C-alpha positions in Angstrom: 4.7 14.7 25.3 1.4 16.5 25.4 -1.6 15.7 27.7 -5.1 17.2 27.2 -7.5 17.2 30.2 -11.2 18.1 29.9 -10.7 20.5 27.0 -13.9 22.4 26.1 -14.6 25.2 23.6 -17.7 27.0 22.6 -18.4 29.7 20.0 -21.3 31.8 21.1 -24.1 29.4 22.3 -22.7 26.5 20.3 -20.5 24.0 22.2 -17.8 22.6 19.8 -15.7 20.5 22.2 -16.9 19.1 25.5 -14.4 17.5 27.9 -11.8 16.2 25.5 -9.0 14.0 26.9 -6.1 13.1 24.8 -2.5 11.9 25.4 0.1 12.4 22.6 3.3 10.5 22.9 6.2 10.1 20.5 4.5 7.1 18.8 1.2 8.9 18.1 -0.1 8.4 14.5 -3.6 9.7 14.8 -6.2 10.6 12.2 -9.1 12.8 13.3 -12.4 12.5 11.4 -15.9 13.9 11.7 -18.5 15.8 9.9 -17.9 19.3 8.6 -18.2 21.7 11.6 -17.5 19.0 14.2 -14.5 20.9 15.6 -11.5 19.1 14.1 -9.7 22.3 13.1 -10.5 23.9 16.4 -9.0 20.9 18.3 -5.7 21.2 16.3 -5.6 24.9 16.9 -5.9 24.4 20.6 -3.2 21.7 20.7 -0.9 24.1 18.7 -1.6 26.9 21.2 -3.2 29.2 18.5 -6.5 29.5 20.5 -7.3 28.9 24.1 -9.8 26.5 25.4 -12.7 27.7 27.6 -12.1 25.0 30.1 -9.6 22.2 30.8 -5.8 22.2 30.7 -2.9 21.2 28.5 0.4 19.9 29.8 3.3 20.0 27.4 6.8 18.6 28.0 9.5 21.2 28.1 11.4 21.7 24.9 8.8 20.0 22.7 8.7 21.6 19.2 5.3 21.6 17.5 4.8 22.1 13.7 1.3 23.2 12.8 -0.2 23.4 9.3 -3.6 25.2 9.4 -6.3 24.3 6.8 -6.4 27.9 5.6 -5.3 31.5 6.5 -1.6 30.6 5.9 0.0 34.0 5.6 3.7 34.9 5.5 4.4 38.4 6.7 7.8 38.6 5.0 9.6 40.0 2.0 11.9 37.0 1.9 12.2 34.8 -1.1 11.1 31.2 -1.1 14.7 30.0 -0.9 15.5 32.3 2.0 12.4 31.0 3.9 13.4 27.4 3.4 17.1 28.1 4.3 15.9 29.5 7.6 13.4 26.7 8.3 15.8 24.7 10.4 16.7 27.4 13.0 19.5 25.4 14.5 21.4 24.9 11.3 20.7 28.5 10.1 22.0 30.0 13.4 25.0 27.7 13.3 25.8 28.8 9.7 25.5 32.5 10.7 28.0 32.0 13.6 30.4 30.1 11.3 30.3 33.0 8.8 31.3 35.4 11.5 34.0 33.3 13.0 35.5 31.9 9.9 38.4 34.4 9.6 38.5 35.7 13.2 38.6 32.4 15.2 39.7 29.5 13.0 39.8 27.0 15.8 36.3 27.9 17.0 35.2 27.9 13.4 36.5 24.4 13.0 34.5 23.1 16.0 31.3 24.7 14.6 32.1 23.3 11.1 32.3 19.8 12.7 29.0 20.4 14.5 27.4 21.7 11.3 28.5 18.6 9.4 27.3 16.2 12.2 23.8 17.9 12.2 23.4 17.4 8.4 24.3 20.9 7.3 25.9 19.7 4.0 22.8 17.6 3.2 20.3 20.3 4.1 20.2 22.1 0.7 19.8 18.7 -1.0 16.7 18.2 1.3 15.4 21.7 0.3 15.8 20.9 -3.4 14.0 17.6 -3.0 11.1 19.0 -1.1 10.7 21.9 -3.6 10.7 19.4 -6.4 8.1 17.1 -4.8 5.8 20.1 -4.0 6.1 21.1 -7.7 8.1 24.4 -7.2 10.2 25.3 -10.1 13.8 26.6 -10.0 12.5 30.1 -10.9 10.1 30.0 -7.9 13.2 29.8 -5.5 13.9 33.5 -6.0 10.3 34.7 -5.9 9.1 36.6 -2.9 6.7 34.8 -0.6 4.1 37.5 -1.1 4.0 36.7 -4.8 2.5 33.2 -4.2 -1.2 32.5 -4.0 -2.8 31.2 -0.8 -2.7 27.5 -2.0 1.0 27.9 -2.9 1.7 29.6 0.4 0.2 26.5 2.2 2.7 24.4 0.2 5.5 26.6 1.4 4.4 26.3 5.0 4.3 22.5 4.6 7.9 22.5 3.2 9.0 24.8 6.0 7.5 22.4 8.6 9.2 19.3 7.1 12.6 21.1 7.1 12.2 22.4 10.7 12.2 18.8 12.1 9.5 19.2 14.8 8.7 16.7 17.5 5.0 16.8 16.8 3.3 17.6 13.5 -0.3 18.8 13.4 -1.6 18.7 9.9 -5.0 20.1 8.9 -6.0 19.0 5.4 -2.3 18.7 4.2 -3.2 17.2 0.8 -5.3 20.3 -0.3 -3.5 21.9 -3.3 -1.1 19.0 -3.7 -0.9 17.0 -6.9 -0.5 13.2 -7.1 3.3 13.3 -6.8 3.1 15.7 -3.8 0.6 13.4 -2.0 2.6 10.3 -2.6 5.7 12.1 -1.3 3.9 13.3 1.8 2.7 9.8 2.5 6.3 8.4 2.3 7.6 11.3 4.4 5.1 10.6 7.2 5.9 6.9 7.1 9.5 7.7 7.9 8.8 10.6 10.3 10.5 10.0 13.7 8.1 12.1 15.8 4.4 12.1 16.5 1.7 13.5 14.2 -2.1 14.2 14.2 -3.8 14.5 10.8 -7.2 16.0 10.0 -8.0 15.0 6.5 -10.8 13.9 4.1 -8.2 11.9 2.1 -9.0 8.3 3.2 -6.0 6.9 1.3 -3.7 9.2 3.3 -5.3 8.2 6.6 -5.1 4.5 5.8 -1.5 4.7 4.7 -0.1 6.8 7.6 -2.2 6.4 10.8 -2.7 3.6 13.2 -5.5 5.2 15.3 -8.6 7.1 14.5 -10.4 9.7 16.6 -13.9 10.5 15.7 -15.2 13.9 16.8 -19.0 13.7 17.3 -21.2 16.0 19.3 -18.2 17.6 21.1 -16.7 14.2 22.2 -13.6 12.5 20.9 -14.0 8.7 20.5 -10.7 6.9 19.9 -10.3 3.6 17.9 -7.1 1.6 17.6 -7.2 1.4 13.8 -6.8 3.5 10.6 -9.8 4.8 8.9 -11.1 1.8 6.8 -10.8 -0.6 9.8 -12.3 2.1 12.1 -15.5 2.1 10.0 -15.8 -1.7 10.5 -15.0 -1.6 14.2 -17.5 1.3 14.7 -20.3 -0.6 12.9 -19.6 -3.7 15.0 -19.6 -1.6 18.2 -22.9 0.0 17.4 -24.5 -3.4 16.5 -23.2 -4.9 19.8 -24.6 -1.9 21.8 -27.9 -2.2 20.0 -28.1 -5.9 20.7 -27.3 -5.4 24.4 -29.9 -2.6 24.6 -32.6 -4.8 23.0 -31.7 -7.8 25.2 -31.9 -5.6 28.3 -35.3 -4.3 27.2 -36.5 -7.8 26.6 -35.3 -9.0 30.0 -36.9 -6.1 31.8 -40.2 -6.8 30.1 -40.0 -10.5 30.9 -39.3 -9.8 34.6 -42.2 -7.3 34.7 -44.6 -9.8 33.2 -43.5 -12.5 35.7 -44.0 -10.1 38.6 -47.5 -9.0 37.5 -48.5 -12.7 37.0 -47.1 -14.0 40.3 -47.1 -11.3 42.9 -50.5 -12.2 44.4 -50.1 -16.0 44.4 -48.8 -17.2 47.8 -46.8 -20.0 46.2 -44.9 -17.7 43.8 -45.0 -14.3 45.6 -41.5 -14.8 47.1 -40.0 -15.4 43.7 -41.9 -12.5 42.2 -40.5 -10.2 45.0 -37.0 -11.5 44.2 -37.5 -10.6 40.5 -38.8 -7.2 41.5 -35.6 -6.5 43.4 -33.6 -7.7 40.3 -35.6 -5.3 38.2 -34.6 -2.4 40.5 -31.0 -3.3 40.1 -31.2 -3.7 36.3 -29.9 -0.5 34.6 -31.0 0.2 31.0 -27.9 1.0 28.9 -27.9 4.2 26.9 -29.7 3.7 23.6 -27.0 3.6 20.9 -27.3 6.2 18.2 -27.6 4.5 14.8 -26.5 6.8 12.1 -28.8 6.2 9.2 -27.2 7.5 6.1 -29.7 8.4 3.4 -30.2 6.1 0.5 -29.1 8.5 -2.2 -29.7 7.5 -5.8 -28.6 9.2 -9.1 -31.5 8.9 -11.5 -31.0 7.9 -15.1 -33.0 6.5 -18.0 -34.2 3.0 -17.5 -33.0 1.8 -20.9 -29.8 3.7 -21.9 -28.2 3.6 -25.3 -24.8 1.8 -25.5 -22.9 4.9 -26.8 -23.4 8.0 -24.7 -20.6 10.3 -26.0 -18.0 10.3 -28.6 -15.3 12.9 -29.3 -12.9 12.7 -32.3 -9.6 14.4 -33.0 -10.0 17.3 -30.5 -7.4 20.0 -30.6 -7.2 23.0 -28.3 -4.6 25.7 -27.7 -4.3 28.7 -25.6 -1.9 31.0 -27.3 1.3 29.1 -27.9 0.3 26.4 -25.4 -1.0 23.4 -27.3 -3.1 21.7 -24.6 -5.0 19.0 -26.6 -3.5 17.3 -29.7 -6.0 15.0 -31.5 -7.9 13.6 -28.4 -10.5 10.9 -29.1 -12.7 9.2 -26.6 -15.8 7.0 -26.5 -18.0 6.8 -23.4 -20.4 3.8 -23.1 -23.3 3.0 -20.8 -22.1 2.1 -17.2 -18.5 3.2 -17.8 -16.8 5.3 -15.1 -13.7 6.7 -16.7 -11.0 8.3 -14.6 -8.8 10.8 -16.4 -5.3 10.8 -15.0 -2.6 13.4 -15.7 -0.3 15.8 -13.9 -1.4 19.3 -13.0 -1.7 21.5 -16.1 -1.9 18.6 -18.5 -5.4 19.8 -19.7 -7.8 17.5 -17.8 -10.2 20.4 -16.9 -10.0 21.7 -20.5 -11.0 18.3 -21.8 -13.9 18.0 -19.4 -15.2 21.5 -20.4 -15.0 20.6 -24.1 -16.9 17.3 -23.4 -19.6 19.2 -21.5 -19.8 21.7 -24.4 -18.8 24.6 -22.1 -15.7 25.3 -24.3 -15.3 25.0 -28.1 -12.3 23.0 -29.5 -10.1 24.5 -32.2 -10.6 21.4 -34.2 -12.5 18.2 -33.8 -16.1 17.2 -32.9 -18.0 16.1 -29.7 -21.1 14.0 -30.3 -23.5 13.5 -27.5 -26.4 11.0 -27.9 -29.5 13.2 -28.4 -31.6 10.9 -26.3 -29.6 11.5 -23.1 -29.3 14.2 -20.5 -25.8 15.2 -19.2 -24.8 16.7 -15.9 -21.6 18.7 -15.5 -19.8 19.8 -12.3 -16.8 22.1 -12.5 -14.3 23.3 -9.9 -15.4 26.9 -10.7 -18.9 28.2 -10.7 -19.7 28.1 -14.4 -23.5 27.7 -14.1 -25.7 30.8 -14.4 -27.2 30.7 -10.9 -29.4 33.5 -9.6 -27.4 34.3 -6.5 -30.3 36.0 -4.7 -32.3 32.8 -4.6 -32.0 30.3 -1.7 -30.9 26.7 -2.2 -34.6 25.8 -1.5 -35.8 28.1 -4.3 -33.1 26.9 -6.7 -34.0 23.3 -6.0 -37.7 23.9 -6.6 -36.7 25.4 -10.0 -35.1 22.1 -10.9 -37.8 19.9 -9.4 -41.2 21.5 -8.8 -42.7 18.2 -7.5 -39.8 17.2 -5.1 -41.0 15.5 -1.9 -39.8 16.4 1.6 -38.1 13.0 1.9 -36.1 13.6 -1.3 -35.3 17.1 -0.2 -33.9 16.1 3.2 -32.0 13.1 1.6 -30.2 15.6 -0.6 -29.6 18.0 2.2 -28.2 15.3 4.4 -26.0 13.8 1.7 -24.4 17.1 0.8 -24.0 18.4 4.3 -26.4 21.4 4.0 -28.0 22.3 7.3 -31.7 23.0 7.3 -31.2 26.6 8.5 -28.9 27.3 5.5 -31.4 26.2 2.9 -33.3 29.5 3.3 -30.1 31.6 3.0 -29.5 33.4 -0.3 -26.9 31.7 -2.4 -24.5 34.7 -2.4 -24.4 34.6 1.4 -23.4 31.0 1.6 -19.7 30.0 2.3 -17.6 28.8 -0.6 -18.1 25.2 0.5 -21.8 25.6 0.9 -22.2 27.0 -2.6 -20.3 24.1 -4.0 -22.4 21.6 -2.1 -25.6 23.4 -3.3 -24.4 23.0 -6.9 -23.9 19.3 -6.3 -27.4 19.0 -4.8 -28.9 20.7 -7.9 -26.8 18.5 -10.1 -28.2 15.3 -8.6 -31.7 16.5 -8.0 -32.9 15.3 -11.4 -32.2 12.7 -14.1 -28.7 12.6 -15.5 -27.6 9.9 -18.0 -24.0 11.0 -18.4 -22.0 12.8 -15.7 -18.8 14.9 -16.3 -17.3 15.6 -12.9 -14.2 17.8 -12.1 -12.9 17.4 -8.5 -16.4 16.6 -7.1 -15.3 15.5 -3.6 -13.3 18.7 -2.7 -16.0 20.2 -0.3 -17.5 17.0 1.0 -16.8 15.4 4.3 -16.0 11.6 4.6 -19.6 10.6 5.2 -20.9 12.5 2.2 -18.1 11.0 0.0 -19.1 7.5 1.0 -22.8 8.2 0.3 -21.8 9.6 -3.1 -19.6 6.6 -3.9 -22.5 4.1 -3.1 -24.8 6.1 -5.4 -22.2 6.1 -8.2 -21.5 2.4 -7.9 -25.2 1.6 -8.5 -25.6 4.3 -11.2 -26.4 2.9 -14.6 -25.2 5.9 -16.6 -21.7 6.9 -17.7 -19.2 9.0 -15.9 -16.0 10.9 -17.0 -14.2 12.3 -14.0 -11.1 13.9 -12.7 -10.1 13.7 -9.0 -7.1 13.9 -6.6 -9.0 11.7 -4.1 -7.2 8.4 -4.7 -9.6 6.4 -2.5 -12.6 7.8 -4.5 -10.9 7.1 -7.8 -10.0 3.5 -7.0 -13.5 2.8 -5.6 -15.6 4.0 -8.5 -13.5 3.8 -11.8 -14.1 1.0 -14.3 -10.9 2.0 -16.2 -8.4 4.8 -16.6 -7.2 7.1 -19.4 -4.0 9.1 -19.1 -3.6 12.6 -20.6 0.0 13.4 -21.4 1.6 15.8 -23.8 -1.9 16.6 -25.2 -2.6 13.0 -26.1 -5.2 10.8 -24.4 -4.5 7.1 -24.2 -6.0 4.0 -22.5 -4.0 3.2 -19.4 -3.7 -0.4 -18.3 -1.8 0.2 -15.1 -3.0 1.0 -11.6 -2.6 4.3 -9.7 0.8 3.3 -8.3 2.0 2.9 -11.9 0.6 6.3 -12.7 2.6 7.9 -9.9 5.7 6.0 -11.0 5.3 7.4 -14.6 5.0 10.9 -13.2 8.1 10.6 -11.0 10.2 9.0 -13.8 9.1 11.6 -16.2 10.4 14.4 -13.9 13.6 12.5 -12.9 14.5 11.7 -16.5 13.7 15.1 -17.9 10.4 14.2 -19.5 11.4 10.7 -20.8 8.0 10.4 -22.3 8.2 13.6 -24.3 6.5 13.5 -27.7 8.4 14.2 -30.9 7.0 17.8 -31.2 9.5 19.1 -28.6 11.8 21.6 -30.4 15.6 21.6 -30.6 16.0 24.3 -28.0 14.5 22.1 -25.3 16.8 19.2 -26.4 19.8 21.6 -26.0 18.5 22.6 -22.6 18.3 18.9 -21.7 21.9 18.4 -22.8 23.1 21.5 -20.9 21.2 20.4 -17.8 22.8 16.9 -18.0 26.3 18.5 -18.3 25.6 20.7 -15.3 24.4 17.7 -13.3 27.6 15.8 -14.3 29.8 18.7 -13.1 27.8 18.9 -9.9 28.4 15.2 -9.2 32.2 15.8 -9.8 32.2 18.8 -7.4 30.3 16.8 -4.8 32.9 14.0 -5.0 35.7 16.5 -4.6 34.0 18.1 -1.6 33.5 14.7 0.0 37.1 13.8 -0.6 38.3 17.1 1.0 35.9 16.5 3.9 37.4 13.0 4.4 40.9 14.5 4.4 39.9 17.1 7.0 38.4 14.4 9.1 41.8 12.4 9.0 43.7 15.6 9.7 41.5 16.5 12.7 42.2 13.1 14.2 46.0 13.6 13.8 45.7 17.1 15.3 43.7 15.8 18.2 46.3 13.1 18.9 49.2 15.6 18.8 47.3 18.1 20.9 46.9 15.5 23.6 50.6 14.7 23.4 51.4 18.4 23.7 49.3 18.7 26.8 51.2 15.8 28.4 54.5 17.3 27.5 53.6 20.7 28.9 52.5 19.1 32.1 55.9 17.4 32.4 57.6 20.8 31.9 55.9 22.2 35.1 59.1 21.4 37.1 62.1 23.2 35.3 64.6 20.9 36.9 63.2 17.8 35.2 63.3 19.3 31.7 65.7 17.4 29.4 67.1 18.9 26.2 65.9 15.9 24.2 62.4 16.4 25.5 62.4 20.1 24.7 63.6 19.4 21.1 60.9 16.8 20.7 58.3 19.4 21.9 59.6 21.9 19.3 59.3 19.3 16.6 55.8 18.5 17.7 54.8 22.2 17.6 56.2 22.5 14.1 54.2 19.5 13.0 51.1 20.9 14.6 51.5 24.3 12.9 52.0 22.4 9.6 48.7 20.5 10.2 46.9 23.6 11.2 47.9 25.3 7.9 46.9 22.2 5.9 43.5 22.2 7.7 42.9 25.9 6.8 43.9 25.2 3.2 41.5 22.3 2.9 38.7 24.3 4.4 39.3 27.2 1.9 39.3 24.6 -0.9 36.0 23.2 0.3 34.5 26.6 0.5 35.6 27.4 -3.1 34.2 24.0 -4.3 30.9 24.8 -2.5 30.7 28.2 -4.2 31.2 26.5 -7.6 28.5 24.0 -6.7 26.1 26.8 -5.7 26.8 28.6 -8.9 26.0 25.5 -11.0 22.8 25.0 -8.9 21.6 28.5 -10.0 22.2 27.9 -13.7 
């Protein structure tokens, strides 16, 4: 569908892409990976036609519809509401419905044809799709009538994702699609992509998403795109084998060249062996030394802790915390022991970040106590910059404050692990990008001894390679960790066990991550089945009212379907009689051949047709009335 030939792109003196070739067909399921700044987003923007390459060409099949989700800068220049944007997402259905509204009373026959087309193209199911996508992306019913401009950048990106899904493109280009999505949203996106009929290319740091949805991986490195016929986890293994084979071939060739040279030097002046030496010399001339493979040596990053840690690191008992009327934590207790890596699960807004802040003593509980073993040192990383950092100091100066005696080897290990370029280490903190500031904070966190780590979304600004270096360090770390993350791959790789935070209560969770997703989905589907007894009677009344509305909606939908089936039967009868009418009119072309019985039969046929037309109009009016009732219930 799309062919890229020799695509190159530079920004200033820096070459980002150099001679990229790529063929995208209807079966493409490609994940693109690479270090931060490798050009992944640039490549997607070029394919989407948002920026032009400096060199090369792109051939796109006529009529191909591309859906593009940028990583950032998603801006809707519109005063439309969320519901209006989503209704218009599928342009074909929206335009069809507009024409139907115009022709409904003026041209009933034309309206009937459009109605049939609308039904065939899934018009009646479309609003159900809209509702499902809104639900999975965590939009509330109240959000439907909010103007797009009222949503934050993260929510606007979700709106853009919903719009893309509803527009039914041939090719999806998704740049970090899981950013801003919760666990249910990510699980839904994975299932959506698995069933998607077109092609897609995904740029993502979410390794679970890549493994679940792609069958090819493209690594962008030094401006080149290297393709591998496997999803991310298998690509890593293939790549390692490939590098080892290239290294072995390189070393074998070097050894062979040296052996031939030694033979030539020993035997070139001996009359008996000079001929063979000459032959070897010619072989040497023909031997080509393969390019030396670049072996990426990832730094051995270690998180320092006490050699002999106490068994109990932290204990909190009966923690309560409210913000106004919102009771976030209700008697939370937790014990953290040496070597435990505790993952806190819970839906967005359940209080996970609040709990971590209390454990780190950055926030006081209303009631309850947090006891930290006095012999240990704790480290805390938050999604927001809570540390008091002198923003005029450079990362280098900040690091020296933490570790006066740091060695260059340790320094460059930390720089490499957290993706900070050497030239940026001398830049004042306030001039760094958001991602660079977060990575500097991580570097400072891990620059000295920490016996207990409290981590809130630590992987957000790390590329895949940095995430894997961090995972290896955590797996060998002897201290304790309490963490929150949306990176499922990271969670499953490092956790020793889970706790789940729900309705302000923290409980030990024996299930796996799939069980957690299922609990969240069932909770939403069954109107908070796992609600605690503190929910008041008003909410119970709302639940009963909602159930009654849902029951009436189901009845209306059954009536609509029944009427639609009647219309379908009616249209078959009308079509049959119309064909008969055409034949009779053709037989009337010669007036001498018209018989009175035939003309009476024709008159009866016309009466029957008019009767069916009236019935058809009545049924359509009835369906319209039922649909209005259904819409009214949907807005309650």
